[in-house]
DRENPA-3360 file (N, C-alpha, C; in nm, 2 decimals, always signed):
BEGIN
1 = MKNSILII = -1.60/+0.21/-6.13/-1.54/+0.14/-6.02/-1.43/+0.21/-5.96 ~ -1.34/+0.26/-6.04/-1.22/+0.34/-5.99/-1.27/+0.46/-5.92 ~ -1.37/+0.53/-5.98/-1.43/+0.65/-5.91/-1.49/+0.62/-5.78 ~ -1.56/+0.51/-5.76/-1.62/+0.47/-5.64/-1.51/+0.45/-5.53 ~ -1.40/+0.38/-5.56/-1.29/+0.36/-5.47/-1.23/+0.49/-5.43 ~ -1.21/+0.58/-5.53/-1.15/+0.71/-5.50/-1.24/+0.79/-5.41 ~ -1.37/+0.79/-5.43/-1.46/+0.86/-5.35/-1.46/+0.81/-5.20 ~ -1.45/+0.68/-5.19/-1.44/+0.61/-5.05/-1.32/+0.66/-4.98;
9 = IIIATLFC = -1.21/+0.66/-5.06/-1.08/+0.70/-5.00/-1.08/+0.84/-4.95 ~ -1.14/+0.93/-5.04/-1.15/+1.07/-5.00/-1.24/+1.09/-4.88 ~ -1.35/+1.02/-4.87/-1.44/+1.04/-4.76/-1.37/+0.99/-4.63 ~ -1.30/+0.87/-4.64/-1.23/+0.82/-4.52/-1.12/+0.92/-4.48 ~ -1.05/+0.98/-4.57/-0.95/+1.07/-4.54/-1.01/+1.19/-4.47 ~ -1.11/+1.25/-4.52/-1.18/+1.36/-4.46/-1.23/+1.33/-4.32 ~ -1.29/+1.21/-4.31/-1.34/+1.17/-4.18/-1.23/+1.16/-4.08 ~ -1.12/+1.10/-4.11/-1.00/+1.09/-4.02/-0.94/+1.23/-3.99;
17 = ACRKPVIY = -0.94/+1.32/-4.09/-0.88/+1.45/-4.07/-0.96/+1.54/-3.98 ~ -1.09/+1.51/-3.98/-1.18/+1.59/-3.90/-1.18/+1.55/-3.75 ~ -1.13/+1.44/-3.72/-1.13/+1.39/-3.58/-1.04/+1.48/-3.50 ~ -1.09/+1.52/-3.38/-1.01/+1.60/-3.29/-0.91/+1.51/-3.21 ~ -0.79/+1.56/-3.19/-0.70/+1.48/-3.11/-0.75/+1.47/-2.96 ~ -0.72/+1.36/-2.90/-0.76/+1.34/-2.76/-0.68/+1.43/-2.67 ~ -0.74/+1.50/-2.58/-0.67/+1.59/-2.49/-0.73/+1.56/-2.35 ~ -0.64/+1.52/-2.26/-0.67/+1.49/-2.12/-0.58/+1.58/-2.03;
25 = PDTPEILD = -0.62/+1.61/-1.91/-0.53/+1.68/-1.82/-0.41/+1.59/-1.79 ~ -0.30/+1.65/-1.75/-0.18/+1.57/-1.71/-0.19/+1.50/-1.58 ~ -0.29/+1.54/-1.50/-0.31/+1.47/-1.37/-0.40/+1.35/-1.41 ~ -0.36/+1.23/-1.36/-0.44/+1.11/-1.40/-0.58/+1.11/-1.34 ~ -0.68/+1.05/-1.41/-0.81/+1.04/-1.36/-0.85/+0.89/-1.36 ~ -0.91/+0.85/-1.25/-0.96/+0.71/-1.25/-1.11/+0.71/-1.26 ~ -1.17/+0.61/-1.33/-1.31/+0.61/-1.36/-1.37/+0.47/-1.32 ~ -1.49/+0.47/-1.28/-1.57/+0.35/-1.26/-1.50/+0.23/-1.19;
33 = GKLEKYLY = -1.45/+0.25/-1.07/-1.39/+0.15/-0.99/-1.49/+0.04/-0.95 ~ -1.45/-0.08/-0.97/-1.54/-0.19/-0.92/-1.45/-0.30/-0.86 ~ -1.51/-0.38/-0.78/-1.44/-0.49/-0.71/-1.52/-0.62/-0.73 ~ -1.45/-0.72/-0.77/-1.51/-0.85/-0.80/-1.43/-0.96/-0.73 ~ -1.50/-1.07/-0.69/-1.44/-1.18/-0.64/-1.39/-1.27/-0.75 ~ -1.29/-1.35/-0.73/-1.25/-1.45/-0.82/-1.19/-1.57/-0.74 ~ -1.18/-1.69/-0.80/-1.12/-1.80/-0.74/-0.99/-1.84/-0.81 ~ -0.90/-1.88/-0.74/-0.77/-1.92/-0.79/-0.72/-2.05/-0.72;
41 = TLNDEIYE = -0.63/-2.12/-0.78/-0.57/-2.24/-0.72/-0.43/-2.22/-0.70 ~ -0.38/-2.27/-0.58/-0.24/-2.26/-0.54/-0.21/-2.39/-0.46 ~ -0.12/-2.46/-0.51/-0.08/-2.59/-0.44/-0.20/-2.68/-0.42 ~ -0.28/-2.69/-0.53/-0.40/-2.78/-0.53/-0.51/-2.74/-0.44 ~ -0.50/-2.62/-0.38/-0.61/-2.57/-0.30/-0.67/-2.45/-0.36 ~ -0.81/-2.43/-0.34/-0.88/-2.32/-0.40/-0.89/-2.21/-0.30 ~ -0.86/-2.09/-0.35/-0.87/-1.97/-0.26/-0.96/-1.87/-0.33 ~ -1.01/-1.77/-0.25/-1.09/-1.66/-0.30/-1.00/-1.54/-0.30;
49 = GAKLIFGF = -1.00/-1.47/-0.41/-0.93/-1.34/-0.42/-1.03/-1.23/-0.47 ~ -0.98/-1.11/-0.48/-1.06/-1.00/-0.53/-0.98/-0.94/-0.65 ~ -1.05/-0.88/-0.74/-0.99/-0.80/-0.84/-1.05/-0.66/-0.84 ~ -0.96/-0.56/-0.85/-1.00/-0.42/-0.86/-0.99/-0.38/-1.00 ~ -1.10/-0.34/-1.06/-1.10/-0.30/-1.20/-1.14/-0.15/-1.21 ~ -1.06/-0.08/-1.29/-1.09/+0.07/-1.30/-1.04/+0.12/-1.43 ~ -1.11/+0.22/-1.49/-1.07/+0.29/-1.60/-0.98/+0.40/-1.56 ~ -0.90/+0.45/-1.66/-0.81/+0.56/-1.63/-0.80/+0.65/-1.76;
57 = KDGDGDIG = -0.75/+0.77/-1.74/-0.71/+0.85/-1.85/-0.60/+0.95/-1.80 ~ -0.50/+0.98/-1.88/-0.39/+1.07/-1.84/-0.34/+1.14/-1.96 ~ -0.32/+1.27/-1.95/-0.29/+1.35/-2.07/-0.14/+1.34/-2.11 ~ -0.05/+1.30/-2.02/+0.09/+1.29/-2.07/+0.14/+1.15/-2.06 ~ +0.05/+1.05/-2.03/+0.09/+0.91/-2.04/+0.19/+0.86/-1.94 ~ +0.21/+0.93/-1.83/+0.32/+0.89/-1.74/+0.27/+0.81/-1.62 ~ +0.18/+0.72/-1.65/+0.13/+0.63/-1.55/+0.22/+0.50/-1.55 ~ +0.26/+0.46/-1.43/+0.33/+0.33/-1.42/+0.48/+0.35/-1.40;
65 = LNEEDISP = +0.54/+0.25/-1.34/+0.68/+0.25/-1.31/+0.75/+0.12/-1.36 ~ +0.87/+0.13/-1.41/+0.95/+0.02/-1.44/+1.01/-0.04/-1.32 ~ +1.06/-0.17/-1.32/+1.12/-0.23/-1.21/+1.24/-0.15/-1.16 ~ +1.31/-0.09/-1.25/+1.43/-0.01/-1.21/+1.40/+0.13/-1.16 ~ +1.28/+0.17/-1.16/+1.24/+0.30/-1.10/+1.23/+0.29/-0.95 ~ +1.34/+0.29/-0.89/+1.35/+0.28/-0.74/+1.43/+0.39/-0.67 ~ +1.48/+0.48/-0.76/+1.56/+0.60/-0.70/+1.46/+0.71/-0.67 ~ +1.50/+0.81/-0.59/+1.41/+0.92/-0.57/+1.36/+0.98/-0.70;
73 = PYDDPKNF = +1.24/+1.02/-0.71/+1.14/+1.03/-0.60/+1.06/+0.90/-0.58 ~ +1.10/+0.79/-0.64/+1.02/+0.67/-0.64/+1.07/+0.57/-0.53 ~ +1.15/+0.61/-0.44/+1.20/+0.52/-0.33/+1.09/+0.52/-0.23 ~ +1.11/+0.43/-0.13/+1.01/+0.40/-0.03/+0.97/+0.53/+0.04 ~ +0.85/+0.57/+0.07/+0.72/+0.49/+0.05/+0.66/+0.52/-0.09 ~ +0.73/+0.59/-0.17/+0.67/+0.62/-0.30/+0.70/+0.51/-0.41 ~ +0.74/+0.39/-0.37/+0.76/+0.29/-0.47/+0.63/+0.23/-0.51 ~ +0.52/+0.27/-0.46/+0.39/+0.22/-0.51/+0.33/+0.34/-0.59;
81 = NLFIDYYE = +0.24/+0.30/-0.68/+0.17/+0.41/-0.75/+0.02/+0.38/-0.75 ~ -0.02/+0.27/-0.69/-0.16/+0.24/-0.67/-0.18/+0.22/-0.52 ~ -0.26/+0.32/-0.46/-0.27/+0.32/-0.32/-0.41/+0.28/-0.28 ~ -0.42/+0.17/-0.20/-0.55/+0.11/-0.17/-0.57/+0.11/-0.02 ~ -0.68/+0.16/+0.03/-0.72/+0.15/+0.17/-0.83/+0.04/+0.18 ~ -0.82/-0.05/+0.27/-0.91/-0.16/+0.29/-1.00/-0.13/+0.40 ~ -1.13/-0.14/+0.38/-1.23/-0.12/+0.48/-1.32/-0.24/+0.50 ~ -1.35/-0.27/+0.62/-1.45/-0.38/+0.64/-1.56/-0.34/+0.74;
89 = KQNGEFII = -1.67/-0.40/+0.72/-1.79/-0.36/+0.80/-1.78/-0.43/+0.93 ~ -1.79/-0.35/+1.04/-1.79/-0.41/+1.17/-1.90/-0.33/+1.25 ~ -1.99/-0.41/+1.31/-2.10/-0.35/+1.39/-2.18/-0.24/+1.30 ~ -2.20/-0.27/+1.18/-2.28/-0.19/+1.09/-2.20/-0.07/+1.03 ~ -2.08/-0.05/+1.06/-2.00/+0.06/+1.01/-1.87/+0.01/+0.94 ~ -1.83/+0.09/+0.84/-1.70/+0.05/+0.77/-1.59/+0.12/+0.85 ~ -1.49/+0.04/+0.88/-1.37/+0.10/+0.94/-1.25/+0.06/+0.86 ~ -1.14/+0.14/+0.86/-1.02/+0.11/+0.78/-0.94/+0.01/+0.86;
97 = IDRELNNN = -0.89/-0.08/+0.79/-0.80/-0.19/+0.85/-0.66/-0.17/+0.79 ~ -0.57/-0.14/+0.88/-0.43/-0.12/+0.83/-0.33/-0.20/+0.91 ~ -0.38/-0.29/+1.00/-0.29/-0.37/+1.08/-0.36/-0.51/+1.09 ~ -0.27/-0.61/+1.11/-0.32/-0.75/+1.13/-0.22/-0.82/+1.22 ~ -0.26/-0.94/+1.26/-0.17/-1.02/+1.34/-0.10/-1.12/+1.25 ~ +0.03/-1.13/+1.26/+0.10/-1.23/+1.18/+0.10/-1.37/+1.25 ~ +0.17/-1.46/+1.19/+0.17/-1.60/+1.25/+0.23/-1.61/+1.39 ~ +0.31/-1.51/+1.42/+0.37/-1.51/+1.56/+0.28/-1.44/+1.66;
105 = GDTVLFSL = +0.17/-1.38/+1.62/+0.08/-1.31/+1.70/+0.12/-1.16/+1.72 ~ +0.22/-1.12/+1.64/+0.26/-0.98/+1.64/+0.17/-0.89/+1.55 ~ +0.15/-0.77/+1.59/+0.07/-0.68/+1.50/+0.16/-0.62/+1.39 ~ +0.12/-0.64/+1.27/+0.20/-0.59/+1.16/+0.11/-0.50/+1.06 ~ +0.18/-0.42/+0.98/+0.10/-0.34/+0.89/+0.03/-0.43/+0.78 ~ -0.09/-0.39/+0.74/-0.16/-0.46/+0.64/-0.18/-0.36/+0.52 ~ -0.13/-0.40/+0.41/-0.13/-0.30/+0.30/-0.16/-0.38/+0.17 ~ -0.25/-0.31/+0.09/-0.28/-0.36/-0.04/-0.22/-0.28/-0.15;
113 = NARIPRLS = -0.14/-0.18/-0.11/-0.08/-0.09/-0.21/+0.00/-0.17/-0.31 ~ +0.01/-0.12/-0.44/+0.07/-0.20/-0.54/+0.14/-0.11/-0.64 ~ +0.21/-0.17/-0.73/+0.29/-0.10/-0.83/+0.24/-0.13/-0.97 ~ +0.19/-0.03/-1.04/+0.14/-0.05/-1.18/+0.26/-0.04/-1.27 ~ +0.28/-0.13/-1.36/+0.39/-0.12/-1.45/+0.37/+0.00/-1.55 ~ +0.48/+0.04/-1.61/+0.47/+0.15/-1.71/+0.37/+0.11/-1.82 ~ +0.28/+0.20/-1.85/+0.17/+0.17/-1.95/+0.20/+0.22/-2.09 ~ +0.30/+0.32/-2.10/+0.33/+0.37/-2.23/+0.48/+0.40/-2.24;
121 = TQLKEPID = +0.54/+0.37/-2.35/+0.68/+0.39/-2.37/+0.70/+0.52/-2.45 ~ +0.60/+0.58/-2.50/+0.60/+0.70/-2.57/+0.63/+0.82/-2.48 ~ +0.68/+0.93/-2.54/+0.70/+1.05/-2.46/+0.57/+1.13/-2.47 ~ +0.52/+1.17/-2.36/+0.40/+1.26/-2.35/+0.30/+1.24/-2.46 ~ +0.22/+1.14/-2.43/+0.10/+1.11/-2.52/-0.02/+1.08/-2.43 ~ -0.14/+1.12/-2.47/-0.26/+1.09/-2.39/-0.28/+0.94/-2.40 ~ -0.32/+0.88/-2.28/-0.35/+0.74/-2.28/-0.48/+0.73/-2.20 ~ -0.55/+0.62/-2.23/-0.67/+0.58/-2.15/-0.68/+0.43/-2.16;
129 = GEITHFIP = -0.76/+0.37/-2.07/-0.77/+0.23/-2.07/-0.83/+0.17/-1.95 ~ -0.81/+0.05/-1.92/-0.86/-0.02/-1.80/-0.75/-0.10/-1.74 ~ -0.75/-0.09/-1.60/-0.65/-0.17/-1.53/-0.72/-0.27/-1.44 ~ -0.67/-0.39/-1.44/-0.72/-0.49/-1.35/-0.61/-0.53/-1.25 ~ -0.63/-0.51/-1.12/-0.54/-0.55/-1.02/-0.59/-0.66/-0.94 ~ -0.52/-0.77/-0.94/-0.56/-0.89/-0.86/-0.51/-0.89/-0.72 ~ -0.60/-0.92/-0.63/-0.56/-0.92/-0.49/-0.59/-1.06/-0.43 ~ -0.49/-1.15/-0.42/-0.52/-1.28/-0.36/-0.54/-1.27/-0.21;
137 = NYFPKTSK = -0.62/-1.35/-0.15/-0.64/-1.35/-0.01/-0.66/-1.21/+0.05 ~ -0.77/-1.15/+0.00/-0.79/-1.01/+0.02/-0.83/-0.98/+0.17 ~ -0.89/-1.07/+0.24/-0.92/-1.04/+0.38/-0.80/-1.07/+0.47 ~ -0.77/-0.97/+0.56/-0.67/-1.00/+0.66/-0.69/-1.13/+0.73 ~ -0.59/-1.19/+0.78/-0.60/-1.32/+0.85/-0.69/-1.31/+0.97 ~ -0.69/-1.19/+1.04/-0.77/-1.17/+1.16/-0.90/-1.11/+1.14 ~ -0.95/-1.10/+1.02/-1.08/-1.04/+0.99/-1.19/-1.10/+1.06 ~ -1.28/-1.02/+1.11/-1.40/-1.07/+1.17/-1.53/-1.03/+1.09;
145 = SDTMKLVF = -1.50/-1.00/+0.96/-1.61/-0.95/+0.88/-1.61/-1.03/+0.75 ~ -1.73/-1.03/+0.68/-1.74/-1.09/+0.55/-1.77/-0.98/+0.45 ~ -1.77/-0.85/+0.48/-1.81/-0.75/+0.39/-1.69/-0.64/+0.39 ~ -1.65/-0.61/+0.27/-1.54/-0.52/+0.26/-1.56/-0.43/+0.14 ~ -1.48/-0.32/+0.13/-1.48/-0.23/+0.02/-1.34/-0.17/+0.02 ~ -1.31/-0.10/-0.10/-1.18/-0.04/-0.11/-1.19/+0.11/-0.15 ~ -1.10/+0.19/-0.10/-1.09/+0.33/-0.14/-0.95/+0.34/-0.20 ~ -0.94/+0.40/-0.33/-0.81/+0.39/-0.39/-0.78/+0.51/-0.48;
153 = YIVDRKLN = -0.66/+0.53/-0.52/-0.61/+0.63/-0.61/-0.48/+0.59/-0.67 ~ -0.44/+0.66/-0.78/-0.31/+0.63/-0.84/-0.23/+0.76/-0.84 ~ -0.10/+0.74/-0.86/-0.01/+0.85/-0.87/+0.08/+0.83/-0.99 ~ +0.10/+0.93/-1.07/+0.18/+0.92/-1.19/+0.33/+0.95/-1.16 ~ +0.42/+0.94/-1.26/+0.56/+0.96/-1.24/+0.60/+1.10/-1.20 ~ +0.51/+1.19/-1.23/+0.54/+1.33/-1.18/+0.48/+1.35/-1.04 ~ +0.43/+1.24/-0.98/+0.37/+1.24/-0.85/+0.24/+1.32/-0.84 ~ +0.17/+1.33/-0.96/+0.04/+1.39/-0.96/-0.06/+1.28/-0.91;
161 = KSNVLETE = -0.14/+1.32/-0.81/-0.24/+1.22/-0.75/-0.37/+1.23/-0.82 ~ -0.43/+1.12/-0.86/-0.56/+1.12/-0.92/-0.67/+1.15/-0.82 ~ -0.79/+1.15/-0.87/-0.90/+1.15/-0.78/-0.91/+1.02/-0.70 ~ -0.99/+1.02/-0.60/-1.00/+0.90/-0.51/-1.14/+0.84/-0.54 ~ -1.14/+0.71/-0.56/-1.27/+0.64/-0.58/-1.29/+0.53/-0.47 ~ -1.42/+0.50/-0.45/-1.46/+0.40/-0.35/-1.54/+0.29/-0.43 ~ -1.51/+0.17/-0.40/-1.58/+0.06/-0.47/-1.71/+0.03/-0.39 ~ -1.79/-0.04/-0.46/-1.91/-0.10/-0.39/-1.86/-0.20/-0.29;
169 = MIR = -1.94/-0.23/-0.19/-1.90/-0.34/-0.10/-1.92/-0.48/-0.16 ~ -1.84/-0.57/-0.12/-1.86/-0.71/-0.16/-1.86/-0.80/-0.03 ~ -1.92/-0.91/-0.05/-1.93/-1.01/+0.06/-1.86/-1.14/+0.02;
% end
């Protein structure tokens, strides 16, 4: 019995010792972006939102910003690290929408850019995982379309820009 346990421990140790460490480039990479609808309640009313879900990997683990990360180089407009372009289908073609009318009838910027919180507190370690970003009321108020898609990328704390992904369209 003792020999069986010892053999299992030796095999497990050898198996773990043979595993190669994970190595990713220091520039973040995003994978498999998808867009899904979801319902949420606010003040007893039901609204439709969207969630952007994507995988990521980064060799030095410097994805995300703390709330206090507001000094250069993270000051405006770099205070975001998830950059999202919103496209809607109009007359059979997708066009980027970056402005909308506010309640006063004035044209204002429309942005879905966001801030991903710091994902790792360790110094320089490879990380990977999945991020879900919720977008309530994802259609601009003045939208004339029921079909949209997103094009997005992330930026790490060294300001390395990831690849750019495009989601499937949703209605």
